[in-house]
Every structure is written in structure tokens, then in C-alpha cells.
C-alpha positions in Angstrom: 98.7 68.6 96.8 100.7 65.5 97.5 99.1 62.2 97.9 98.6 61.2 101.4 100.9 58.2 101.1 103.7 60.1 99.3 106.8 61.2 101.2 108.7 64.2 99.9 111.9 65.8 101.2 110.2 69.2 101.3 106.8 70.4 102.5 105.3 69.8 99.0 106.2 67.7 95.9 108.9 69.4 93.9 106.7 69.8 90.9 104.8 72.3 93.0 107.9 74.1 94.1 109.1 74.3 90.5 105.7 75.7 89.4 105.9 78.4 92.1 109.5 79.3 91.1 108.7 79.6 87.4 105.5 81.5 88.2 107.8 84.4 89.2 107.4 85.3 85.5 103.8 86.2 86.3 104.9 88.2 89.3 107.3 90.2 87.1 104.5 90.9 84.6 102.2 92.0 87.4 104.8 94.3 89.0 105.0 96.3 85.9 101.3 96.3 85.2 100.5 97.4 88.8 103.0 100.1 89.0 103.2 101.8 85.6 99.8 103.6 85.9 100.6 104.9 89.4 104.1 105.9 88.4 102.9 108.0 85.4 100.5 109.8 87.8 103.3 110.8 90.2 104.4 114.5 90.2 107.9 113.2 90.8 107.8 111.3 87.6 106.6 114.4 85.7 109.5 116.4 87.1 112.0 113.8 86.0 110.6 112.7 82.6 108.1 115.4 81.7 104.3 115.8 81.6 102.7 113.3 79.3 99.7 114.0 77.1 96.9 111.4 76.8 98.4 110.1 73.6 101.9 109.9 74.8 100.8 108.3 78.1 99.1 105.5 76.1 102.2 105.0 73.9 104.5 105.0 76.9 102.5 102.4 78.8 101.8 100.2 75.8 105.3 100.1 74.4 106.1 97.0 76.5 103.2 95.1 74.8 104.1 96.3 71.3 107.7 95.0 71.6 106.5 91.8 73.2 104.5 90.8 70.2 107.3 89.9 67.8 109.5 87.8 70.1 106.4 85.8 71.1 106.1 84.5 67.6 109.5 82.9 67.7 109.8 82.1 71.4 108.0 78.8 70.9 110.5 77.8 68.3 113.3 78.6 70.8 111.5 76.6 73.5 111.0 73.6 71.2 114.7 73.6 70.1 116.5 74.4 73.3 114.0 73.7 76.1 111.3 75.6 78.0 113.6 76.9 80.7 116.3 77.8 78.2 113.8 80.1 76.6 112.7 81.7 79.9 116.2 82.6 81.0 117.1 85.1 78.3 113.7 86.6 78.5 114.0 87.2 82.2 117.5 88.8 81.7 116.2 91.1 79.0 113.3 92.2 81.1 115.7 92.9 84.0 117.9 95.1 81.7 114.8 96.9 80.5 113.7 97.6 84.1 117.2 98.9 84.9 117.0 101.3 82.0 113.7 102.6 83.2 115.0 102.9 86.7 118.0 105.0 85.6 116.1 107.1 83.0 116.7 110.8 82.9 114.3 111.5 80.1 111.3 110.1 78.2 113.4 108.6 75.4 115.4 106.4 77.7 112.3 105.4 79.7 110.4 104.3 76.6 113.5 102.5 75.4 113.7 100.6 78.7 110.0 99.6 78.3 110.8 98.4 74.8 113.6 96.1 76.0 111.6 94.8 78.9 108.7 94.0 76.5 111.0 92.1 74.2 112.1 89.9 77.2 108.6 89.5 78.4 107.5 88.3 75.0 110.1 85.5 75.2 109.5 84.2 78.7 105.8 84.8 79.4 104.1 82.1 77.4 106.8 79.5 78.1 106.1 79.8 81.8 102.6 78.4 81.3 103.8 75.7 78.9 106.5 74.5 81.3 104.0 74.3 84.2 101.4 72.5 82.1 104.0 69.9 81.1 105.3 69.2 84.6 102.0 69.2 86.5 100.2 65.9 87.2 96.6 65.6 85.8 95.0 66.0 89.2 96.6 69.4 90.0 97.2 70.8 86.5 94.5 73.4 86.7 95.6 74.7 90.0 99.3 74.8 89.1 98.7 76.2 85.6 96.7 79.0 87.3 99.8 80.0 89.4 101.2 82.5 86.8 98.0 84.4 86.8 97.8 84.3 90.6 101.3 85.6 90.8 100.6 88.3 88.2 97.7 89.4 90.4 100.0 89.4 93.4 102.4 91.5 91.4 99.8 94.0 90.5 98.9 94.3 94.2 102.6 94.6 95.2 103.2 97.1 92.4 100.3 99.4 93.5 101.4 99.4 97.1 105.1 99.9 96.4 104.0 103.1 94.6 101.6 104.0 97.3 104.3 103.6 99.9 106.8 105.8 98.0 104.5 108.5 96.6 105.3 110.8 99.6 109.0 110.6 99.0 109.9 114.1 97.7 112.5 112.9 95.1 112.7 110.7 92.0 113.3 107.7 94.3 109.5 107.6 94.6 109.0 106.3 91.1 112.4 104.5 90.7 111.9 102.1 93.6 109.4 99.8 91.9 111.9 99.1 89.1 114.5 98.0 91.7 112.0 95.4 92.9 111.5 94.3 89.2 115.2 93.9 88.7 115.5 91.7 91.8 112.6 89.5 90.7 114.2 88.9 87.3 117.4 87.8 89.0 115.5 85.3 91.2 113.6 83.9 88.2 116.8 83.5 86.2 118.5 81.6 89.1 115.5 79.3 89.6 115.5 78.3 85.9 119.2 77.5 86.1 118.6 74.8 88.8 115.3 73.4 87.8 115.0 70.2 85.6 113.8 70.5 82.0 110.2 69.5 81.1 110.0 65.7 80.9 107.6 65.9 78.0 110.0 68.1 76.1 112.8 65.7 76.8 110.7 62.8 75.4 110.0 64.9 72.2 113.8 65.3 71.8 114.3 61.5 72.1 115.8 61.6 75.6 113.8 59.1 77.6 116.5 58.5 80.2 116.8 62.3 80.9 113.0 62.5 81.0 112.8 59.8 83.7 115.5 61.6 85.7 113.6 64.8 85.5 110.4 63.1 86.6 112.2 61.8 89.7 113.6 65.3 90.5 110.1 66.7 90.2 108.4 64.0 92.3 106.0 63.4 89.3 103.8 60.3 89.7 105.7 57.7 87.6 102.6 55.6 87.0 100.8 58.5 85.4 103.9 59.4 83.3 104.1 55.8 82.0 100.4 55.8 81.1 100.4 59.2 79.4 103.6 59.8 77.6 106.6 57.6 78.5 105.3 54.6 76.8 104.3 56.3 73.5 107.3 58.5 72.5 106.7 60.7 69.5 109.2 61.1 66.7 111.0 64.4 67.1 110.5 67.0 64.4 113.3 69.3 63.2 111.5 72.4 61.9 112.8 75.8 60.9 111.4 78.9 62.5 109.0 79.4 59.5 107.9 75.8 59.4 107.2 75.8 63.2 104.8 78.7 62.6 103.2 77.5 59.4 102.4 74.0 60.8 100.1 75.7 63.3 97.7 76.5 60.5 97.7 73.2 58.7 94.7 71.0 58.7 94.6 69.0 61.9 96.2 71.8 63.9 94.4 74.8 62.6 91.3 74.7 64.8 93.3 74.5 68.1 95.6 77.3 67.0 92.7 79.6 66.1 90.8 78.8 69.3 93.9 79.7 71.4 94.5 82.9 69.4 90.9 83.9 69.9 90.8 83.3 73.6 94.0 85.1 74.5 93.2 87.9 72.1 89.6 88.5 73.2 90.2 88.2 77.0 92.4 91.3 76.7 89.8 93.1 74.6 87.4 92.8 77.5 89.0 95.9 78.9 91.0 94.4 81.8 94.1 96.4 80.9 92.1 99.6 80.9 91.0 98.8 84.4 94.5 97.7 85.7 96.7 100.2 83.9 94.5 103.2 84.3 92.7 102.5 87.6 93.7 105.9 89.2 92.3 107.6 86.1 89.1 105.6 86.2 88.6 106.3 89.9 89.2 110.0 89.4 86.6 109.9 86.6 84.2 108.4 89.0 84.6 111.3 91.5 87.6 110.2 93.7 89.4 113.4 92.9 92.4 113.5 95.3 95.6 111.7 94.3 95.7 109.7 97.6 92.1 108.6 97.3 92.5 107.3 93.7 95.7 105.5 94.7 94.1 104.0 97.7 91.1 102.8 95.7 93.5 101.3 93.1 95.4 99.5 95.9 92.1 98.2 97.5 91.1 96.9 94.0 94.3 95.1 93.7 94.0 93.5 97.2 90.5 92.3 96.4 91.7 90.9 93.0 94.4 89.0 94.8 92.0 87.7 97.5 89.6 86.4 94.8 92.5 84.8 92.9 93.3 82.5 95.9 90.1 80.4 95.8 89.9 80.8 92.0 93.2 79.1 91.3 92.9 76.5 94.1 89.5 75.4 92.8 90.5 75.6 89.1 90.4 71.8 88.8 86.9 71.6 90.4 85.3 74.2 88.2 85.3 73.5 84.5 87.2 75.7 82.1 84.2 76.1 79.9 81.8 77.1 82.7 84.4 79.6 84.1 84.9 81.2 80.7 81.2 81.6 79.8 79.9 82.7 83.2 82.8 85.1 83.8 82.3 86.7 80.4 78.6 87.4 81.1 79.6 89.2 84.3 82.4 91.2 82.6 80.0 92.3 79.9 77.4 93.3 82.4 79.9 95.4 84.4 81.0 97.3 81.3 77.4 97.9 80.1 76.5 99.2 83.6 79.5 101.6 83.6 78.6 102.8 80.1 75.0 103.3 81.0 75.9 105.3 84.1 78.2 107.7 82.2 75.9 107.9 79.2 73.0 109.0 81.4 75.1 111.6 83.2 74.4 109.9 86.5 78.0 109.9 87.8 78.6 113.1 89.7 81.1 114.2 92.4 78.4 113.5 94.9 75.7 110.8 95.0 75.2 107.1 94.9 75.9 106.7 91.2 79.7 107.4 91.5 79.9 104.6 94.1 78.0 102.3 91.7 80.6 103.1 89.1 83.5 102.4 91.5 81.8 99.1 92.6 81.4 98.1 88.9 85.2 98.6 88.3 85.9 96.5 91.4 83.5 93.7 90.4 85.0 93.7 86.9 88.5 93.2 88.2 87.5 90.5 90.6 85.5 88.6 88.1 88.3 88.7 85.5 90.9 87.4 88.0 88.6 84.6 89.1 87.6 83.5 85.6 89.2 84.7 82.3 92.5 85.5 83.9 92.9 82.0 85.2 91.4 80.1 82.2 93.0 82.0 79.3 96.7 81.0 79.2 96.0 77.6 80.8 93.5 76.6 78.2 95.6 77.9 75.3 98.4 75.6 76.4 96.3 72.6 77.3 94.6 72.1 73.9 97.8 72.0 71.8 99.5 68.7 70.7 102.9 68.2 72.4 105.1 69.2 69.4 103.2 72.4 68.7 102.3 73.4 72.3 105.1 75.9 72.8 104.8 77.5 69.3 101.0 77.8 69.5 101.0 79.1 73.0 103.6 81.7 72.2 101.8 82.8 69.0 98.6 83.3 71.1 100.6 85.2 73.7 101.9 87.4 70.9 98.4 88.2 69.9 97.6 88.9 73.5 100.4 91.4 73.7 99.1 93.0 70.5 95.6 93.4 71.8 97.1 94.7 75.1 98.9 97.3 73.1 95.7 98.4 71.3 93.8 98.7 74.6 96.6 100.5 76.4 97.1 103.0 73.6 93.4 103.6 72.9 92.0 103.8 76.4 93.2 107.3 77.4 92.1 108.7 74.1 88.7 106.9 74.3 88.1 108.2 77.8 89.1 111.7 76.7 86.8 111.6 73.7 83.8 110.0 75.4 83.0 109.2 79.0 81.0 106.1 78.1 82.0 104.9 74.6 84.9 102.7 75.7 82.7 100.8 78.2 80.1 99.9 75.7 82.8 98.8 73.3 84.5 96.5 75.8 81.1 95.1 76.9 80.1 94.3 73.4 83.4 92.5 72.7 83.1 90.5 75.9 79.6 89.4 75.1 80.6 88.4 71.6 83.4 86.3 73.0 81.0 84.5 75.3 78.8 83.6 72.3 81.8 82.1 70.4 83.1 80.2 73.4 79.7 78.7 74.1 79.6 77.3 70.6 83.3 76.3 70.1 85.0 75.5 73.5 85.3 71.9 74.5 86.0 71.1 78.2 89.5 70.0 79.2 89.1 69.6 83.0 89.9 66.0 84.1 91.9 65.0 81.0 95.6 64.4 80.6 97.4 66.6 78.0 97.6 63.6 75.7 93.9 62.7 76.0 92.7 66.3 75.5 93.4 65.8 71.8 90.4 63.3 71.7 88.1 66.3 72.3 89.1 67.6 68.9 87.7 64.8 66.7 84.8 65.6 64.4 84.5 67.3 60.9 86.8 70.3 60.7 85.5 73.6 61.9 86.5 75.3 58.7 84.0 73.4 56.6 81.7 76.3 55.5 78.9 78.5 56.6 76.6 75.7 57.3 78.9 74.3 59.9 79.3 77.7 61.5 75.5 78.1 61.6 75.1 74.8 63.4 77.8 75.8 65.9 76.0 79.1 66.7 72.6 77.5 66.9 73.6 74.6 69.2 75.3 71.3 69.0 77.8 70.5 66.3 76.6 67.4 64.3 79.3 65.1 62.8 79.1 64.7 59.0 77.6 61.3 58.0 78.1 59.4 54.8 75.3 57.7 53.0 75.0 54.0 53.6 76.2 53.1 50.0 79.3 55.3 50.3 82.3 53.5 51.7 85.7 54.9 52.7 89.0 53.4 51.7 91.4 52.7 54.6 93.4 55.8 53.7 90.3 58.0 53.8 89.3 56.5 57.1 92.7 57.3 58.5 92.7 60.9 57.2 89.2 61.4 58.6 90.3 60.4 62.0 93.4 62.6 61.9 91.8 65.8 60.7 88.5 65.8 62.6 88.0 68.5 65.1 85.2 68.3 67.7 83.9 71.6 69.0 81.1 70.0 70.9 81.2 70.2 74.7 81.9 66.9 76.4 79.9 65.5 79.3 81.4 63.7 82.3 85.0 63.3 81.2 86.7 62.8 84.5 86.4 59.0 84.5 87.3 58.4 80.8 90.3 56.3 80.1 93.4 58.2 79.1 94.2 57.8 75.4 97.2 58.6 73.3 97.4 61.9 71.5 95.2 62.1 68.4 97.8 64.1 66.5 101.0 62.0 67.0 103.7 62.5 64.4 103.1 59.1 62.9 99.4 60.1 62.3 100.2 63.2 60.5 99.3 62.9 56.8 102.2 62.1 54.4 101.7 65.3 52.5 102.1 67.3 55.7 105.2 65.4 56.8 106.8 66.1 53.4 106.0 69.8 53.6 107.5 70.3 57.0 110.6 68.1 56.7 112.3 70.0 53.8 
């Protein structure tokens, strides 16, 4: 990724190495995701913890998402106050403690308690991983590097599956405890990496520490000319907000549309049903006719390998394929897969023998591959990119909190839905994915090729929350900016307010060659009323 003329002490610029190191947070997330479904299907686990009903299985699996929701809401405040890395460290430690409790569990209560502690830690570190990478990555490689956590998560899913597949024949509880040893070691490595990495230069600028920011840029091998152009020359006034104020500001005029868009994307990508596929892959393959334990485990592992394989070109090419194109085209494929599965089961075509069961298995594979190549890469990256600097961590963490909440709903509901109806869950997930595509087609501006500061220019037009007429125009096609009659004039104050509060949801054309502009929502530009409200 380095320029051809650059000389670095390592095989790659240190901002790449830092991104890889912090992306271990994604690996940790994937290790749990990839192993928990297989672990709960092991007879050794049932002997140690007890046989789980469909409802209890859903609760056990989903506890980690439920407890991750609340800390995600204040993790952004911690990151804004103490630094991105300082927020990741306690989260990684808590996750490690939770993994250790699960590893040593002698009953269901301790196992669920361990998942609760791990979820609390995951809620703190997960979203800040993406924020840190977005802020240290140069414009040219931001899409690729920001996609690393999802790639590592996919790699973790694959590693988690095959750790379980490799231990399932061990005739003792070591079979299901081994994956948690791997998780504990990964948390230790992530914590160590965060202790030696430099803070985000953009965060240091927000805290009024330009000298430290320049030193961090040098340690990261960040292009200094780009830094001077984008954020070093236009330092923003630091804000001192309470926890409540840092949350409320996200829904003030001028910030609201970006926050809602991030919440919508990270919430709906999970409601597509990806967690049903990843967590309960052995169950889904058994439902499709792969009845033996080894066959369903092997199919799950093969699925994870293919998802990892497709993630490699997906994240490497993230800066060549627009975020908007990826989100819309990927959503259409995801919805099609779910509708196909629902139709096969509704028509009774899936039998222990016959071609229909292989069509169902193929649809599960294609769904997972498409998600990893599109929505999995775009979601967290886009939610971080579109936020102004002083609300980026808070908004990204709030969106991740909603992501955890929707994960919890899917993980809890899927076993019960599959037990109640062989096809209902698939039609539900397909309809949600299709609805998401419709909204994104109307409301998602492109960010590829823009610096984080100039992305804010894509959100300048009359506010999205201007009424049903505005929404109708969005759904029908292009959003038209409001025009004043010729005889109506604006005072300078009105003109300033209009420029600050405008949000453009219209897709941009060729933006790669546009000049980089300063952030449209700088602190000085915030209306006086808002500054008074958040400074008390």
C-alpha cells in the first residue's frame, strides 16, 4: 500500500501494521461467533453444562450481544475523552475475563455469566476499532484498511469453526473449552498492541495537542502533506461534553441525519439474517438434510472458508468499488437468497434426498459469501466515515449498540422461528433486506474517494426530516433542494444556518477528483443555540 517512492523500516507503512494489530478486535469477535454454535452442538458441552432447549439456546448464544448494547452507548464518550486506544484496552481485558469464565464453567449459570462479561467488553472495544482505523488511514487506502476488522472477523469465524471441528472428537470437556483458550490469548495480544501504538492523530488534534498529533503521524508513516491539507491546518475547538450531552448532540439538527443513517445501516445489516446463518449454521445444514454431526460441522467449516476467501478481494478492492454500489447490489442478492430458501421450504421441496436440499445448502453458502463481500465490509466502515470528527466515536458506538441489540433479537428468535416454521424466518429476513435496499438507494450518498473531512460536504441540502413530501421525493428518485422565490432574500444569519443544517441525501457523481474541503460541521459553524445547550 505504500507509495513507490516511500521508504519504511518495515515491509509496509506503520499505519497498515497498526490497522492490522487493532483489527484483532474483529478476530476476537469472529472467534466467538464461529465457535459458539458448534460448541453448543457438542455432546461434551451437554454433559458439562446440560442439554439446552431451543429457547435457552437462543438466550445463551445471544447474551453476549444483549450485554454489549449498553456499554456501546457510552464507549464513544470514553473514546472521545481518553482516546480510541484507551477505550479498546479495558474492553479487550473484559472480553478476556468473560472468555476465561466460559472456559472454566461447570454449569450453565457460570457459562452465561461469562458470556455477559465478554459482551460488556465487546461493546466497549468493537466500534472504537473501526473509528481508530478510519482516523489513521490515508484517503487512498481507507476503504481497504477500514474493512480489515470485518475481514479479521470472518477469519475468526473460520478459525472458530475449525478449532471446534478439530476438537470435537476429544472425549472430554477439553473439546469445547479449547476455543476459549484461543480467545483469551487473542485478547492478551490486542491489549499489548494497544499499549504500544500511538493515539489517533485526529483525536489528538481534537484535544488541542497538535505537537503530539504530528509525532503520531510520524510514528504511523502517515503522508504529512495529506494531513496538512485535511486536518492539521484547520484544528477544531475541543468540546467538553458530559456523557448525556455527547449522546444528545447526535440527534441535534445538523448531526441527526448522519446519526440516523448510521443507526439504520448497522441495525438493518444484522436483520438480514447473517447471524442466523453464522451462529446456527450446523442447525441450518441439518435442516437441509445433512443429518450427521460431522457432515453439518464440515459444511459449516466449508462455508466459513469460502466466506474468508471472498473477503480477501472484497476488502482489498473496497476503495475501487463504491460503498453505495456494494450496499445496494449486495442487499438484492441477500434478499434473493432468503426468498429462495423460504420458497423451497414452503413448497416442501427440501427432502433428505434430492436436488432441492443442495439448492438450500447452496443458498446458505451464497448468502454468507455475499454478506462478507458487501454488507459486512461496508456497514461499520460507512457508519464511521460519515460522522463529523467530534461525534464520530459517539455516533459509531451508538450504531454498534443498535447492531448488538438487533444481533440479540436475531440470535434469540432464530431457534424459535425455525422450530415454529421451516420457512417463515427466511421470508422475514428477505423482506427486511429488500426494504433496506430501498431506503439505501434513496438516502445513501457515496463516500469513496473523499477524505473524512470532505465527506461532510455530501450532507448539504435541506434536512431529511422536513416532512412527508421530502420523504416521497426521496423514495421516488432524486432529492431536490428547496428553492426560495426570487423576491425572498435571506439575512446573513439565515444563510449561515442554511449552510450548516443542510443534509444532502442525493448520490454524488464522480467525486474522486474533487478538491478536499474542510468539514461542514466544524465547531465554529455550530449554531449559537446548540453551542449554548451542550456547553452547560
